[in-house]
All heavy atoms as a GROMACS GRO file, in nm:
protein
  576
    1TRP      N    1  10.874  -4.991 -11.275
    1TRP     CA    2  10.802  -5.093 -11.202
    1TRP      C    3  10.897  -5.186 -11.128
    1TRP      O    4  10.865  -5.234 -11.019
    1TRP     CB    5  10.713  -5.173 -11.296
    1TRP     CG    6  10.598  -5.091 -11.348
    1TRP    CD1    7  10.591  -5.031 -11.470
    1TRP    CD2    8  10.478  -5.059 -11.282
    1TRP    NE1    9  10.472  -4.965 -11.483
    1TRP    CE2   10  10.401  -4.980 -11.368
    1TRP    CE3   11  10.429  -5.088 -11.157
    1TRP    CZ2   12  10.276  -4.932 -11.332
    1TRP    CZ3   13  10.305  -5.040 -11.122
    1TRP    CH2   14  10.231  -4.963 -11.209
    2ALA      N   15  11.009  -5.218 -11.189
    2ALA     CA   16  11.103  -5.312 -11.128
    2ALA      C   17  11.158  -5.256 -10.997
    2ALA      O   18  11.174  -5.330 -10.900
    2ALA     CB   19  11.215  -5.344 -11.225
    3ILE      N   20  11.185  -5.126 -10.994
    3ILE     CA   21  11.238  -5.066 -10.872
    3ILE      C   22  11.134  -5.069 -10.762
    3ILE      O   23  11.164  -5.099 -10.646
    3ILE     CB   24  11.287  -4.923 -10.899
    3ILE    CG1   25  11.407  -4.927 -10.994
    3ILE    CG2   26  11.324  -4.852 -10.770
    3ILE    CD1   27  11.452  -4.793 -11.042
    4ALA      N   28  11.010  -5.037 -10.796
    4ALA     CA   29  10.904  -5.039 -10.697
    4ALA      C   30  10.882  -5.180 -10.643
    4ALA      O   31  10.864  -5.201 -10.523
    4ALA     CB   32  10.775  -4.985 -10.756
    5LEU      N   33  10.885  -5.279 -10.732
    5LEU     CA   34  10.868  -5.418 -10.690
    5LEU      C   35  10.983  -5.462 -10.601
    5LEU      O   36  10.960  -5.528 -10.498
    5LEU     CB   37  10.856  -5.508 -10.812
    5LEU     CG   38  10.829  -5.654 -10.785
    5LEU    CD1   39  10.698  -5.672 -10.710
    5LEU    CD2   40  10.826  -5.732 -10.916
    6ALA      N   41  11.104  -5.426 -10.637
    6ALA     CA   42  11.220  -5.462 -10.555
    6ALA      C   43  11.212  -5.394 -10.419
    6ALA      O   44  11.240  -5.457 -10.316
    6ALA     CB   45  11.348  -5.424 -10.627
    7ALA      N   46  11.176  -5.268 -10.417
    7ALA     CA   47  11.165  -5.196 -10.289
    7ALA      C   48  11.061  -5.258 -10.200
    7ALA      O   49  11.081  -5.275 -10.079
    7ALA     CB   50  11.133  -5.049 -10.315
    8MET      N   51  10.948  -5.293 -10.256
    8MET     CA   52  10.842  -5.355 -10.175
    8MET      C   53  10.885  -5.492 -10.123
    8MET      O   54  10.858  -5.526 -10.008
    8MET     CB   55  10.714  -5.368 -10.257
    8MET     CG   56  10.645  -5.239 -10.285
    8MET     SD   57  10.604  -5.151 -10.134
    8MET     CE   58  10.557  -4.994 -10.201
    9SER      N   59  10.953  -5.569 -10.206
    9SER     CA   60  10.994  -5.702 -10.160
    9SER      C   61  11.107  -5.697 -10.058
    9SER      O   62  11.117  -5.784  -9.973
    9SER     CB   63  11.035  -5.790 -10.281
    9SER     OG   64  11.149  -5.736 -10.342
   10ILE      N   65  11.190  -5.593 -10.065
   10ILE     CA   66  11.301  -5.583  -9.969
   10ILE      C   67  11.257  -5.514  -9.839
   10ILE      O   68  11.284  -5.562  -9.730
   10ILE     CB   69  11.419  -5.505 -10.032
   10ILE    CG1   70  11.481  -5.588 -10.144
   10ILE    CG2   71  11.524  -5.471  -9.927
   10ILE    CD1   72  11.581  -5.511 -10.228
   11TYR      N   73  11.189  -5.401  -9.852
   11TYR     CA   74  11.159  -5.320  -9.734
   11TYR      C   75  11.022  -5.348  -9.674
   11TYR      O   76  10.994  -5.305  -9.564
   11TYR     CB   77  11.171  -5.172  -9.768
   11TYR     CG   78  11.310  -5.135  -9.812
   11TYR    CD1   79  11.336  -5.092  -9.940
   11TYR    CD2   80  11.417  -5.147  -9.723
   11TYR    CE1   81  11.466  -5.058  -9.980
   11TYR    CE2   82  11.546  -5.115  -9.762
   11TYR     CZ   83  11.569  -5.071  -9.890
   11TYR     OH   84  11.696  -5.039  -9.930
   12ALA      N   85  10.936  -5.416  -9.746
   12ALA     CA   86  10.804  -5.453  -9.693
   12ALA      C   87  10.780  -5.601  -9.718
   12ALA      O   88  10.694  -5.638  -9.796
   12ALA     CB   89  10.696  -5.369  -9.757
   13PRO      N   90  10.859  -5.688  -9.653
   13PRO     CA   91  10.846  -5.831  -9.680
   13PRO      C   92  10.710  -5.889  -9.638
   13PRO      O   93  10.666  -5.988  -9.693
   13PRO     CB   94  10.960  -5.895  -9.601
   13PRO     CG   95  10.997  -5.795  -9.497
   13PRO     CD   96  10.960  -5.660  -9.552
   14VAL      N   97  10.645  -5.825  -9.542
   14VAL     CA   98  10.511  -5.867  -9.502
   14VAL      C   99  10.412  -5.780  -9.579
   14VAL      O  100  10.411  -5.658  -9.565
   14VAL     CB  101  10.492  -5.850  -9.350
   14VAL    CG1  102  10.352  -5.891  -9.309
   14VAL    CG2  103  10.597  -5.925  -9.273
   15PRO      N  104  10.330  -5.841  -9.664
   15PRO     CA  105  10.242  -5.760  -9.751
   15PRO      C  106  10.119  -5.704  -9.678
   15PRO      O  107  10.006  -5.742  -9.705
   15PRO     CB  108  10.203  -5.858  -9.861
   15PRO     CG  109  10.209  -5.992  -9.796
   15PRO     CD  110  10.319  -5.983  -9.693
   16THR      N  111  10.144  -5.614  -9.586
   16THR     CA  112  10.033  -5.548  -9.518
   16THR      C  113  10.018  -5.408  -9.575
   16THR      O  114  10.112  -5.352  -9.633
   16THR     CB  115  10.058  -5.539  -9.366
   16THR    OG1  116  10.174  -5.459  -9.344
   16THR    CG2  117  10.077  -5.677  -9.304
   17VAL      N  118   9.902  -5.352  -9.557
   17VAL     CA  119   9.877  -5.218  -9.607
   17VAL      C  120   9.968  -5.117  -9.539
   17VAL      O  121  10.020  -5.025  -9.603
   17VAL     CB  122   9.728  -5.180  -9.588
   17VAL    CG1  123   9.703  -5.035  -9.623
   17VAL    CG2  124   9.639  -5.273  -9.668
   18ALA      N  125   9.992  -5.136  -9.410
   18ALA     CA  126  10.079  -5.043  -9.337
   18ALA      C  127  10.223  -5.048  -9.388
   18ALA      O  128  10.288  -4.945  -9.404
   18ALA     CB  129  10.076  -5.076  -9.189
   19ALA      N  130  10.274  -5.169  -9.414
   19ALA     CA  131  10.411  -5.182  -9.462
   19ALA      C  132  10.426  -5.123  -9.602
   19ALA      O  133  10.521  -5.049  -9.630
   19ALA     CB  134  10.453  -5.329  -9.462
   20VAL      N  135  10.335  -5.154  -9.690
   20VAL     CA  136  10.340  -5.101  -9.825
   20VAL      C  137  10.321  -4.949  -9.824
   20VAL      O  138  10.391  -4.876  -9.894
   20VAL     CB  139  10.234  -5.169  -9.914
   20VAL    CG1  140  10.222  -5.101 -10.049
   20VAL    CG2  141  10.265  -5.317  -9.932
   21GLY      N  142  10.233  -4.902  -9.740
   21GLY     CA  143  10.210  -4.757  -9.730
   21GLY      C  144  10.331  -4.684  -9.676
   21GLY      O  145  10.363  -4.574  -9.724
   22SER      N  146  10.399  -4.742  -9.577
   22SER     CA  147  10.516  -4.675  -9.522
   22SER      C  148  10.630  -4.671  -9.623
   22SER      O  149  10.700  -4.570  -9.635
   22SER     CB  150  10.561  -4.742  -9.392
   22SER     OG  151  10.603  -4.874  -9.417
   23VAL      N  152  10.649  -4.779  -9.700
   23VAL     CA  153  10.753  -4.778  -9.803
   23VAL      C  154  10.718  -4.674  -9.910
   23VAL      O  155  10.804  -4.597  -9.954
   23VAL     CB  156  10.770  -4.918  -9.866
   23VAL    CG1  157  10.859  -4.913  -9.988
   23VAL    CG2  158  10.827  -5.015  -9.764
   24ALA      N  159  10.593  -4.670  -9.952
   24ALA     CA  160  10.551  -4.571 -10.052
   24ALA      C  161  10.567  -4.430 -10.000
   24ALA      O  162  10.609  -4.340 -10.075
   24ALA     CB  163  10.406  -4.598 -10.092
   25LEU      N  164  10.538  -4.407  -9.873
   25LEU     CA  165  10.552  -4.274  -9.814
   25LEU      C  166  10.698  -4.230  -9.810
   25LEU      O  167  10.731  -4.116  -9.845
   25LEU     CB  168  10.492  -4.274  -9.673
   25LEU     CG  169  10.488  -4.139  -9.603
   25LEU    CD1  170  10.394  -4.045  -9.676
   25LEU    CD2  171  10.443  -4.157  -9.459
   26VAL      N  172  10.787  -4.320  -9.771
   26VAL     CA  173  10.930  -4.286  -9.766
   26VAL      C  174  10.983  -4.257  -9.907
   26VAL      O  175  11.054  -4.160  -9.929
   26VAL     CB  176  11.011  -4.398  -9.698
   26VAL    CG1  177  11.160  -4.379  -9.717
   26VAL    CG2  178  10.976  -4.406  -9.550
   27PHE      N  179  10.947  -4.345 -10.002
   27PHE     CA  180  10.992  -4.322 -10.138
   27PHE      C  181  10.937  -4.190 -10.194
   27PHE      O  182  11.007  -4.117 -10.263
   27PHE     CB  183  10.951  -4.439 -10.228
   27PHE     CG  184  11.057  -4.545 -10.238
   27PHE    CD1  185  11.087  -4.625 -10.130
   27PHE    CD2  186  11.126  -4.563 -10.356
   27PHE    CE1  187  11.185  -4.722 -10.138
   27PHE    CE2  188  11.226  -4.659 -10.366
   27PHE     CZ  189  11.255  -4.739 -10.257
   28GLY      N  190  10.813  -4.159 -10.164
   28GLY     CA  191  10.755  -4.033 -10.211
   28GLY      C  192  10.823  -3.914 -10.146
   28GLY      O  193  10.848  -3.813 -10.212
   29ALA      N  194  10.853  -3.924 -10.016
   29ALA     CA  195  10.917  -3.814  -9.945
   29ALA      C  196  11.057  -3.787  -9.997
   29ALA      O  197  11.106  -3.674  -9.992
   29ALA     CB  198  10.923  -3.844  -9.795
   30ILE      N  199  11.122  -3.889 -10.050
   30ILE     CA  200  11.256  -3.872 -10.104
   30ILE      C  201  11.252  -3.831 -10.251
   30ILE      O  202  11.328  -3.746 -10.295
   30ILE     CB  203  11.338  -4.001 -10.086
   30ILE    CG1  204  11.365  -4.024  -9.937
   30ILE    CG2  205  11.468  -3.996 -10.164
   30ILE    CD1  206  11.425  -4.157  -9.904
   31SER      N  207  11.162  -3.891 -10.327
   31SER     CA  208  11.164  -3.867 -10.472
   31SER      C  209  11.106  -3.732 -10.513
   31SER      O  210  11.154  -3.671 -10.609
   31SER     CB  211  11.091  -3.980 -10.545
   31SER     OG  212  10.953  -3.977 -10.516
   32VAL      N  213  11.004  -3.684 -10.445
   32VAL     CA  214  10.943  -3.557 -10.485
   32VAL      C  215  11.042  -3.440 -10.474
   32VAL      O  216  11.059  -3.365 -10.571
   32VAL     CB  217  10.812  -3.530 -10.406
   32VAL    CG1  218  10.763  -3.388 -10.426
   32VAL    CG2  219  10.707  -3.631 -10.445
   33PRO      N  220  11.115  -3.423 -10.363
   33PRO     CA  221  11.214  -3.315 -10.360
   33PRO      C  222  11.327  -3.336 -10.460
   33PRO      O  223  11.378  -3.240 -10.518
   33PRO     CB  224  11.267  -3.317 -10.217
   33PRO     CG  225  11.165  -3.387 -10.139
   33PRO     CD  226  11.099  -3.484 -10.231
   34SER      N  227  11.366  -3.462 -10.483
   34SER     CA  228  11.474  -3.489 -10.578
   34SER      C  229  11.432  -3.451 -10.720
   34SER      O  230  11.508  -3.388 -10.793
   34SER     CB  231  11.512  -3.638 -10.575
   34SER     OG  232  11.561  -3.673 -10.449
   35VAL      N  233  11.313  -3.489 -10.759
   35VAL     CA  234  11.264  -3.454 -10.892
   35VAL      C  235  11.247  -3.303 -10.906
   35VAL      O  236  11.279  -3.245 -11.010
   35VAL     CB  237  11.132  -3.529 -10.922
   35VAL    CG1  238  11.066  -3.477 -11.047
   35VAL    CG2  239  11.156  -3.678 -10.933
   36ALA      N  240  11.200  -3.239 -10.801
   36ALA     CA  241  11.184  -3.093 -10.806
   36ALA      C  242  11.320  -3.025 -10.822
   36ALA      O  243  11.333  -2.930 -10.899
   36ALA     CB  244  11.115  -3.045 -10.679
   37LEU      N  245  11.421  -3.073 -10.751
   37LEU     CA  246  11.554  -3.016 -10.762
   37LEU      C  247  11.610  -3.034 -10.902
   37LEU      O  248  11.666  -2.941 -10.961
   37LEU     CB  249  11.648  -3.079 -10.659
   37LEU     CG  250  11.792  -3.029 -10.661
   37LEU    CD1  251  11.796  -2.882 -10.625
   37LEU    CD2  252  11.876  -3.112 -10.565
   38TRP      N  253  11.596  -3.154 -10.959
   38TRP     CA  254  11.642  -3.179 -11.096
   38TRP      C  255  11.570  -3.088 -11.196
   38TRP      O  256  11.629  -3.039 -11.292
   38TRP     CB  257  11.622  -3.325 -11.134
   38TRP     CG  258  11.735  -3.412 -11.093
   38TRP    CD1  259  11.736  -3.498 -10.987
   38TRP    CD2  260  11.864  -3.421 -11.154
   38TRP    NE1  261  11.859  -3.559 -10.980
   38TRP    CE2  262  11.938  -3.515 -11.081
   38TRP    CE3  263  11.923  -3.359 -11.263
   38TRP    CZ2  264  12.068  -3.548 -11.115
   38TRP    CZ3  265  12.053  -3.393 -11.297
   38TRP    CH2  266  12.124  -3.486 -11.222
   39THR      N  267  11.442  -3.066 -11.174
   39THR     CA  268  11.364  -2.980 -11.263
   39THR      C  269  11.414  -2.836 -11.260
   39THR      O  270  11.435  -2.774 -11.364
   39THR     CB  271  11.215  -2.984 -11.226
   39THR    OG1  272  11.171  -3.121 -11.230
   39THR    CG2  273  11.131  -2.900 -11.318
   40VAL      N  274  11.435  -2.784 -11.141
   40VAL     CA  275  11.484  -2.647 -11.126
   40VAL      C  276  11.624  -2.634 -11.184
   40VAL      O  277  11.655  -2.538 -11.256
   40VAL     CB  278  11.480  -2.604 -10.978
   40VAL    CG1  279  11.552  -2.472 -10.958
   40VAL    CG2  280  11.337  -2.595 -10.929
   41MET      N  281  11.710  -2.732 -11.156
   41MET     CA  282  11.846  -2.727 -11.208
   41MET      C  283  11.846  -2.732 -11.361
   41MET      O  284  11.923  -2.661 -11.426
   41MET     CB  285  11.931  -2.842 -11.151
   41MET     CG  286  11.967  -2.823 -11.006
   41MET     SD  287  12.047  -2.964 -10.930
   41MET     CE  288  12.175  -3.004 -11.043
   42GLY      N  289  11.762  -2.814 -11.419
   42GLY     CA  290  11.754  -2.823 -11.564
   42GLY      C  291  11.704  -2.695 -11.626
   42GLY      O  292  11.755  -2.650 -11.731
   43ARG      N  293  11.606  -2.635 -11.564
   43ARG     CA  294  11.554  -2.508 -11.616
   43ARG      C  295  11.660  -2.399 -11.612
   43ARG      O  296  11.679  -2.325 -11.708
   43ARG     CB  297  11.430  -2.466 -11.536
   43ARG     CG  298  11.364  -2.341 -11.590
   43ARG     CD  299  11.250  -2.297 -11.506
   43ARG     NE  300  11.301  -2.259 -11.375
   43ARG     CZ  301  11.231  -2.272 -11.262
   43ARG    NH1  302  11.109  -2.319 -11.265
   43ARG    NH2  303  11.283  -2.236 -11.148
   44GLU      N  304  11.731  -2.389 -11.501
   44GLU     CA  305  11.835  -2.287 -11.488
   44GLU      C  306  11.953  -2.315 -11.581
   44GLU      O  307  12.012  -2.223 -11.637
   44GLU     CB  308  11.883  -2.278 -11.343
   44GLU     CG  309  11.778  -2.226 -11.248
   44GLU     CD  310  11.726  -2.089 -11.290
   44GLU    OE1  311  11.808  -1.998 -11.320
   44GLU    OE2  312  11.603  -2.071 -11.294
   45LEU      N  313  11.987  -2.442 -11.598
   45LEU     CA  314  12.096  -2.477 -11.688
   45LEU      C  315  12.061  -2.443 -11.832
   45LEU      O  316  12.145  -2.397 -11.909
   45LEU     CB  317  12.129  -2.626 -11.673
   45LEU     CG  318  12.260  -2.673 -11.732
   45LEU    CD1  319  12.376  -2.597 -11.672
   45LEU    CD2  320  12.277  -2.821 -11.708
   46ARG      N  321  11.936  -2.465 -11.870
   46ARG     CA  322  11.892  -2.429 -12.005
   46ARG      C  323  11.906  -2.279 -12.028
   46ARG      O  324  11.947  -2.234 -12.134
   46ARG     CB  325  11.747  -2.472 -12.026
   46ARG     CG  326  11.698  -2.441 -12.167
   46ARG     CD  327  11.557  -2.482 -12.187
   46ARG     NE  328  11.469  -2.401 -12.102
   46ARG     CZ  329  11.340  -2.411 -12.101
   46ARG    NH1  330  11.278  -2.500 -12.176
   46ARG    NH2  331  11.267  -2.335 -12.021
   47ARG      N  332  11.876  -2.201 -11.926
   47ARG     CA  333  11.887  -2.055 -11.937
   47ARG      C  334  12.033  -2.014 -11.952
   47ARG      O  335  12.065  -1.926 -12.032
   47ARG     CB  336  11.827  -1.990 -11.813
   47ARG     CG  337  11.821  -1.840 -11.817
   47ARG     CD  338  11.758  -1.782 -11.693
   47ARG     NE  339  11.825  -1.820 -11.570
   47ARG     CZ  340  11.936  -1.763 -11.524
   47ARG    NH1  341  11.992  -1.666 -11.590
   47ARG    NH2  342  11.990  -1.803 -11.410
   48VAL      N  343  12.122  -2.080 -11.880
   48VAL     CA  344  12.264  -2.045 -11.884
   48VAL      C  345  12.329  -2.092 -12.014
   48VAL      O  346  12.418  -2.025 -12.068
   48VAL     CB  347  12.337  -2.108 -11.761
   48VAL    CG1  348  12.487  -2.096 -11.774
   48VAL    CG2  349  12.289  -2.043 -11.633
   49LEU      N  350  12.285  -2.206 -12.067
   49LEU     CA  351  12.351  -2.264 -12.183
   49LEU      C  352  12.298  -2.213 -12.317
   49LEU      O  353  12.316  -2.278 -12.421
   49LEU     CB  354  12.342  -2.417 -12.178
   49LEU     CG  355  12.416  -2.481 -12.062
   49LEU    CD1  356  12.399  -2.630 -12.065
   49LEU    CD2  357  12.563  -2.443 -12.062
   50THR      N  358  12.234  -2.099 -12.319
   50THR     CA  359  12.189  -2.042 -12.446
   50THR      C  360  12.306  -1.984 -12.524
   50THR      O  361  12.299  -1.970 -12.645
   50THR     CB  362  12.083  -1.933 -12.423
   50THR    OG1  363  12.136  -1.835 -12.335
   50THR    CG2  364  11.955  -1.993 -12.366
   51ASN      N  365  12.413  -1.948 -12.455
   51ASN     CA  366  12.534  -1.896 -12.518
   51ASN      C  367  12.613  -2.013 -12.576
   51ASN      O  368  12.645  -2.108 -12.503
   51ASN     CB  369  12.616  -1.822 -12.412
   51ASN     CG  370  12.740  -1.757 -12.470
   51ASN    OD1  371  12.790  -1.797 -12.573
   51ASN    ND2  372  12.787  -1.657 -12.398
   52PRO      N  373  12.647  -2.011 -12.706
   52PRO     CA  374  12.721  -2.123 -12.767
   52PRO      C  375  12.857  -2.152 -12.702
   52PRO      O  376  12.898  -2.267 -12.692
   52PRO     CB  377  12.738  -2.082 -12.912
   52PRO     CG  378  12.635  -1.978 -12.938
   52PRO     CD  379  12.610  -1.912 -12.807
   53VAL      N  380  12.924  -2.049 -12.655
   53VAL     CA  381  13.054  -2.069 -12.591
   53VAL      C  382  13.036  -2.144 -12.460
   53VAL      O  383  13.110  -2.238 -12.428
   53VAL     CB  384  13.126  -1.933 -12.569
   53VAL    CG1  385  13.254  -1.952 -12.490
   53VAL    CG2  386  13.155  -1.867 -12.703
   54ARG      N  387  12.939  -2.104 -12.382
   54ARG     CA  388  12.912  -2.172 -12.254
   54ARG      C  389  12.867  -2.315 -12.277
   54ARG      O  390  12.904  -2.406 -12.202
   54ARG     CB  391  12.805  -2.097 -12.175
   54ARG     CG  392  12.857  -1.974 -12.109
   54ARG     CD  393  12.754  -1.920 -12.012
   54ARG     NE  394  12.740  -1.777 -12.037
   54ARG     CZ  395  12.632  -1.707 -12.014
   54ARG    NH1  396  12.525  -1.765 -11.966
   54ARG    NH2  397  12.630  -1.579 -12.038
   55LEU      N  398  12.788  -2.336 -12.382
   55LEU     CA  399  12.742  -2.470 -12.414
   55LEU      C  400  12.861  -2.560 -12.451
   55LEU      O  401  12.870  -2.674 -12.406
   55LEU     CB  402  12.641  -2.467 -12.528
   55LEU     CG  403  12.587  -2.601 -12.576
   55LEU    CD1  404  12.516  -2.673 -12.461
   55LEU    CD2  405  12.494  -2.582 -12.695
   56ARG      N  406  12.953  -2.508 -12.531
   56ARG     CA  407  13.070  -2.586 -12.570
   56ARG      C  408  13.157  -2.616 -12.447
   56ARG      O  409  13.205  -2.729 -12.430
   56ARG     CB  410  13.152  -2.510 -12.674
   56ARG     CG  411  13.260  -2.595 -12.737
   56ARG     CD  412  13.334  -2.526 -12.851
   56ARG     NE  413  13.242  -2.473 -12.951
   56ARG     CZ  414  13.225  -2.343 -12.977
   56ARG    NH1  415  13.295  -2.253 -12.911
   56ARG    NH2  416  13.140  -2.303 -13.070
   57MET      N  417  13.176  -2.518 -12.360
   57MET     CA  418  13.253  -2.540 -12.237
   57MET      C  419  13.187  -2.645 -12.149
   57MET      O  420  13.254  -2.732 -12.091
   57MET     CB  421  13.271  -2.409 -12.159
   57MET     CG  422  13.368  -2.313 -12.223
   57MET     SD  423  13.381  -2.151 -12.142
   57MET     CE  424  13.360  -2.185 -11.972
   58PHE      N  425  13.056  -2.638 -12.138
   58PHE     CA  426  12.982  -2.735 -12.058
   58PHE      C  427  12.997  -2.876 -12.116
   58PHE      O  428  13.023  -2.971 -12.042
   58PHE     CB  429  12.833  -2.697 -12.055
   58PHE     CG  430  12.746  -2.796 -11.985
   58PHE    CD1  431  12.742  -2.801 -11.847
   58PHE    CD2  432  12.670  -2.886 -12.057
   58PHE    CE1  433  12.663  -2.894 -11.782
   58PHE    CE2  434  12.590  -2.979 -11.994
   58PHE     CZ  435  12.586  -2.983 -11.855
   59ASN      N  436  12.986  -2.889 -12.248
   59ASN     CA  437  13.000  -3.020 -12.311
   59ASN      C  438  13.140  -3.078 -12.290
   59ASN      O  439  13.154  -3.196 -12.261
   59ASN     CB  440  12.967  -3.012 -12.461
   59ASN     CG  441  12.818  -3.002 -12.484
   59ASN    OD1  442  12.738  -3.045 -12.404
   59ASN    ND2  443  12.782  -2.946 -12.598
   60TRP      N  444  13.243  -2.996 -12.305
   60TRP     CA  445  13.379  -3.044 -12.284
   60TRP      C  446  13.402  -3.081 -12.137
   60TRP      O  447  13.469  -3.180 -12.107
   60TRP     CB  448  13.480  -2.939 -12.328
   60TRP     CG  449  13.505  -2.944 -12.476
   60TRP    CD1  450  13.458  -2.854 -12.568
   60TRP    CD2  451  13.579  -3.041 -12.548
   60TRP    NE1  452  13.497  -2.891 -12.694
   60TRP    CE2  453  13.573  -3.006 -12.685
   60TRP    CE3  454  13.649  -3.155 -12.513
   60TRP    CZ2  455  13.636  -3.081 -12.784
   60TRP    CZ3  456  13.712  -3.230 -12.612
   60TRP    CH2  457  13.704  -3.193 -12.746
   61THR      N  458  13.346  -3.003 -12.047
   61THR     CA  459  13.360  -3.035 -11.904
   61THR      C  460  13.291  -3.167 -11.871
   61THR      O  461  13.347  -3.251 -11.799
   61THR     CB  462  13.301  -2.921 -11.818
   61THR    OG1  463  13.366  -2.800 -11.852
   61THR    CG2  464  13.316  -2.950 -11.671
   62MET      N  465  13.172  -3.186 -11.923
   62MET     CA  466  13.100  -3.311 -11.897
   62MET      C  467  13.173  -3.431 -11.958
   62MET      O  468  13.179  -3.539 -11.898
   62MET     CB  469  12.957  -3.304 -11.951
   62MET     CG  470  12.868  -3.208 -11.877
   62MET     SD  471  12.841  -3.260 -11.707
   62MET     CE  472  12.930  -3.134 -11.619
   63ALA      N  473  13.231  -3.412 -12.076
   63ALA     CA  474  13.309  -3.519 -12.140
   63ALA      C  475  13.431  -3.553 -12.055
   63ALA      O  476  13.462  -3.672 -12.035
   63ALA     CB  477  13.350  -3.479 -12.281
   64ALA      N  478  13.498  -3.453 -12.005
   64ALA     CA  479  13.616  -3.477 -11.920
   64ALA      C  480  13.577  -3.547 -11.790
   64ALA      O  481  13.647  -3.638 -11.746
   64ALA     CB  482  13.687  -3.344 -11.890
   65LEU      N  483  13.466  -3.508 -11.733
   65LEU     CA  484  13.421  -3.574 -11.610
   65LEU      C  485  13.382  -3.719 -11.637
   65LEU      O  486  13.407  -3.808 -11.553
   65LEU     CB  487  13.305  -3.498 -11.548
   65LEU     CG  488  13.341  -3.364 -11.484
   65LEU    CD1  489  13.214  -3.289 -11.443
   65LEU    CD2  490  13.431  -3.386 -11.364
   66LEU      N  491  13.322  -3.745 -11.750
   66LEU     CA  492  13.288  -3.881 -11.787
   66LEU      C  493  13.412  -3.966 -11.802
   66LEU      O  494  13.419  -4.080 -11.749
   66LEU     CB  495  13.206  -3.882 -11.917
   66LEU     CG  496  13.163  -4.019 -11.968
   66LEU    CD1  497  13.073  -4.089 -11.866
   66LEU    CD2  498  13.093  -4.005 -12.101
   67VAL      N  499  13.513  -3.915 -11.871
   67VAL     CA  500  13.639  -3.990 -11.886
   67VAL      C  501  13.705  -4.008 -11.750
   67VAL      O  502  13.757  -4.116 -11.719
   67VAL     CB  503  13.732  -3.918 -11.986
   67VAL    CG1  504  13.871  -3.979 -11.985
   67VAL    CG2  505  13.672  -3.923 -12.126
   68ALA      N  506  13.703  -3.904 -11.668
   68ALA     CA  507  13.763  -3.914 -11.533
   68ALA      C  508  13.692  -4.018 -11.447
   68ALA      O  509  13.755  -4.085 -11.365
   68ALA     CB  510  13.762  -3.778 -11.464
   69SER      N  511  13.562  -4.034 -11.466
   69SER     CA  512  13.490  -4.133 -11.387
   69SER      C  513  13.527  -4.275 -11.427
   69SER      O  514  13.508  -4.368 -11.348
   69SER     CB  515  13.338  -4.113 -11.400
   69SER     OG  516  13.296  -4.152 -11.529
   70LEU      N  517  13.580  -4.293 -11.547
   70LEU     CA  518  13.625  -4.424 -11.592
   70LEU      C  519  13.767  -4.456 -11.546
   70LEU      O  520  13.809  -4.572 -11.556
   70LEU     CB  521  13.617  -4.433 -11.744
   70LEU     CG  522  13.476  -4.423 -11.802
   70LEU    CD1  523  13.483  -4.420 -11.953
   70LEU    CD2  524  13.392  -4.540 -11.756
   71TRP      N  525  13.840  -4.358 -11.501
   71TRP     CA  526  13.979  -4.376 -11.462
   71TRP      C  527  13.999  -4.489 -11.359
   71TRP      O  528  14.090  -4.569 -11.375
   71TRP     CB  529  14.037  -4.245 -11.413
   71TRP     CG  530  14.184  -4.254 -11.387
   71TRP    CD1  531  14.246  -4.259 -11.266
   71TRP    CD2  532  14.287  -4.263 -11.484
   71TRP    NE1  533  14.379  -4.268 -11.282
   71TRP    CE2  534  14.407  -4.273 -11.416
   71TRP    CE3  535  14.288  -4.267 -11.624
   71TRP    CZ2  536  14.530  -4.284 -11.481
   71TRP    CZ3  537  14.411  -4.276 -11.687
   71TRP    CH2  538  14.528  -4.286 -11.618
   72PRO      N  539  13.920  -4.498 -11.253
   72PRO     CA  540  13.941  -4.608 -11.157
   72PRO      C  541  13.925  -4.747 -11.219
   72PRO      O  542  13.988  -4.843 -11.174
   72PRO     CB  543  13.833  -4.585 -11.050
   72PRO     CG  544  13.802  -4.440 -11.061
   72PRO     CD  545  13.818  -4.405 -11.205
   73ILE      N  546  13.843  -4.760 -11.321
   73ILE     CA  547  13.826  -4.891 -11.386
   73ILE      C  548  13.950  -4.926 -11.466
   73ILE      O  549  13.987  -5.043 -11.477
   73ILE     CB  550  13.702  -4.888 -11.479
   73ILE    CG1  551  13.578  -4.863 -11.397
   73ILE    CG2  552  13.690  -5.015 -11.559
   73ILE    CD1  553  13.454  -4.838 -11.480
   74LEU      N  554  14.016  -4.826 -11.522
   74LEU     CA  555  14.133  -4.850 -11.606
   74LEU      C  556  14.261  -4.874 -11.527
   74LEU      O  557  14.358  -4.922 -11.582
   74LEU     CB  558  14.152  -4.732 -11.702
   74LEU     CG  559  14.034  -4.702 -11.794
   74LEU    CD1  560  14.059  -4.574 -11.873
   74LEU    CD2  561  14.006  -4.820 -11.886
   75LEU      N  562  14.261  -4.838 -11.399
   75LEU     CA  563  14.380  -4.860 -11.316
   75LEU      C  564  14.398  -5.010 -11.288
   75LEU      O  565  14.301  -5.083 -11.271
   75LEU     CB  566  14.368  -4.784 -11.183
   75LEU     CG  567  14.375  -4.634 -11.193
   75LEU    CD1  568  14.356  -4.575 -11.054
   75LEU    CD2  569  14.505  -4.587 -11.251
   76PRO      N  570  14.524  -5.054 -11.283
   76PRO     CA  571  14.547  -5.199 -11.254
   76PRO      C  572  14.514  -5.238 -11.112
   76PRO      O  573  14.515  -5.167 -11.022
   76PRO     CB  574  14.695  -5.218 -11.283
   76PRO     CG  575  14.756  -5.084 -11.288
   76PRO     CD  576  14.647  -4.986 -11.309
   0.00000   0.00000   0.00000
């Protein structure tokens, strides 16, 4: 709810039906394909990660990427 409220207050400062509808339409046009892509990727990843070796490799890779994403914060 907070994101929707923020989006409406930022992108539709005039509370008209057209402004609110256009913001909702843009958000829907962006979010529906994004959610569909995440769903397909999750389904395929579940199929691939049934092998324990692949699952362990995936977990170690994700852990390394997480640590690597923190590297810029740790630099002076």
